[in-house]
N, C-alpha and C positions, 0 to 999 in steps of 0.2 A: 832779487829775493834776499831777505835779511837772514844772514847766516847765524844769528843768534837763535832763530827758530829751529835750526837744524841740529837738535840734540834731543836725547831721550829725557823726557820729563813726564810729570803726572798728567794722566788722561789724554795723552797723545797716542794715536794709532802708530804702532811700531811693527815693523817687518824685520825678521831675522832669518838667517840661513843657519841651519844646524848641519854640522858635519860630525859623525859619530864614529868612534873607533875604540879599539882596545888599548890604545896608548896614544899619547900626544903626537907621535910620529907615524901612527898607523890608523888612518881613518878608513877602517875596513868593515865597519858595521853599516855603512850606508854608501851605495855606489856613487851617489851624487849628493850635493847638498840639498837639504829639505827645507823649503820655505815655511814659515809660520808667522801669522799676524795676530796681534792682540792689542788691547788697550792697556797701557801702562798704568799701574797703580789703581786698578779698578776692583781689586779684591776686597771683600768686606773685613778681612783681618789684617789689612796693610799689605806692603810690598813683600814678596818673598825673596829668598837669597838670589835667585836668578835675576829678578828685576833689579836688586841692589847692584849686581855686577854690571848692569847695563846703564844705570843712571848717569846722565851727563855725557854719555858717548855720542859721537857724531857719525854720520854715515861713513862706512868704510872701515871703522875701527873694529877690531876683533877682540873677543873675550874667550878665554879658555876655561872651561869648568870641567873637573874631573868628578863625575858622579856615578856611583856604584848603584845597581838596581834597587837595593833596599832603601836608598836615600832619595829616590826620585821625588817622593811626596814632600819631603822636608825641603828640598832645594827648589822645586817648581810650585810648591804650594797650591793655591787655587787654579793654577794653570795645568796641573798634573792631568786632570780628567780630559781636557782638550788635546793634550799632547800624547795621550796613550796610543793612538794609532801611528804616530811617527817615531816614537822612541823605541829603541830595541829592547827586547825582553831577555837580555843576556846579562 
């Protein structure tokens, strides 16, 4: 398999694992990582901040985002609605 194809890019199916916590060192809002799949860059208004943080990443790389509840829509943009069932309401 060509390793050039194993990176996050436009219109690729992407699978991520979310770990959620009250701080970077305390993933206490989700007992286990939560899987989420989406098509990268498919939003009508362009890519959101969350997608920007993933762009070019390869499998196994991690991204840390600190997102407070009032900013969920700003960070996740068009993905916010589909994430509402897995993101904590705290």
